C-alpha positions, 0 to 999 in steps of 0.5 A, a space after each residue: 273364413 274361419 266365423 263361425 266356424 268351430 273346428 274340432 281334433 281327434 288326437 291331441 299329439 303333437 301336430 294338434 299342439 302346433 296347430 292350435 298354437 299357430 291358429 290362436 296365435 294369429 287370431 284365427 279363431 277363439 278357443 272356444 271356436 275348438 275343442 280336443 278329444 284324446 285318449 289320454 285325459 291328460 294331455 287334453 287336459 294339458 291342452 286345455 289349459 295351456 290354449 283354453 279350448 275345450 275338451 270333449 269326448 270323440 263322439 261329442 267333438 264330431 258333433 261340434 265340428 264344424 271342420 274335422 281333423 283327424 290326427 291320430 295314428 294311421 292304424 286308429 284312423 278307420 276305427 274313430 271312423 267307424 265310432 263316429 262316423 254317425 255324428 259327423 254332419 254331412 257338412 263337416 269337411 275331413 281334414 286328415 294328417 294321418 300319414 299314408 292313409 289314402 283319400 278313398 279310405 276316409 271316402 270309403 268309410 265316409 261316403 259323399 263327405 269332402 276329405 282333405 288330406 295334409 302332409 305336413 312335417 315337424 317345424 310345424 313345432 316352431 311355426 315354421 313347417 313345410 305342408 303338402 296338401 292334396 283334395 278329395 273328390 268331393 272337397 271344393 276349392 274352398 276348402 282347399 283355400 281354409 286348408 291351405 289357411 290354417 296350415 300357413 299358421 304353422 308355415 308355408 303350404 302347398 297343393 298337389 296331386 295326391 300321386 304325390 305323396 308319397 314323394 312329398 315323404 320323401 323329401 321334406 316330410 323326412 328331410 328334416 332329419 336329414 338336415 339334422 343330420 347335415 347340422 350334426 356333421 357340420 357341428 363336428 366339423 366345426 370341432 374339429 377345426 378347433 371350435 367349442 361345441 356349442 358355437 359350432 353347433 350355433 353356427 352350423 344351424 344359424 348357418 341353414 337357417 339362413 341360407 334357406 331364407 335367402 332361398 325363399 325371400 330372394 326368389 333366387 336359385 340356390 346355384 347362383 346364391 352359392 355363386 354370390 360366395 365362391 369366389 375364384 380359388 377362395 376356401 367356398 370353392 376348397 369346400 364345395 370340390 370336397 363335397 361333389 368329390 364326396 358325393 353329396 349330392 348324389 346321396 341326397 338325391 338317393 336319401 329321398 328315392 329310397 325315403 319316397 319308395 318305403 313310404 310308396 311301401 307302407 302305404 300299400 301295407 296299409 
């Protein structure tokens, strides 16, 4: 699928670095097939030293690419495309990970071009991300398949309609933040009942990791897995009752709704 393809990244930040690591570790591409451009020359130097990829200007990166990743901050997208638009061949696939920037905005700057928009979350940095993919007016199903393959190198990916991107942002985009709060709270709880903090943190983080893995690998509903560890009159049901009494489930739902609404507001501002 990626044979003889060249990829350029405009923006050498965390998402670019995560994708480079995943793509190269899985040998989807060779370093010679990849070019990175960033306004910070120190950043591109570090990426080149770590991964062996090429370094170039934004214009040269655009000319090099068969697939062009826009891995820049949202407010940089328009100025960058205005600068390099003439150098982007009509055959190039544009992949944007700029949060809140709609496909229609990019298509207006690059008329008739194939555009894919992706919303990854921060665990892509450790190869365990969740990315949502949506395609523009001119992109093909083959384009979606290719981008899905690339983002599967850093976790899992799902295809959604663009109208769902704010909901994705509110749930999986912001979701790691909610989980970090819960891990921190569970760690404090461990300390409260007498565990050393480092031991409590390990227990809490690995418990979240293991529970999530059980959901993904068994295919069972979380309620079924919960029932497997909830004995009548036991300790787990006693703890779950406290969670229900304190509306933890409701709080998480409200958090996702609030984050989704905020994402919509930010999109309107842009």
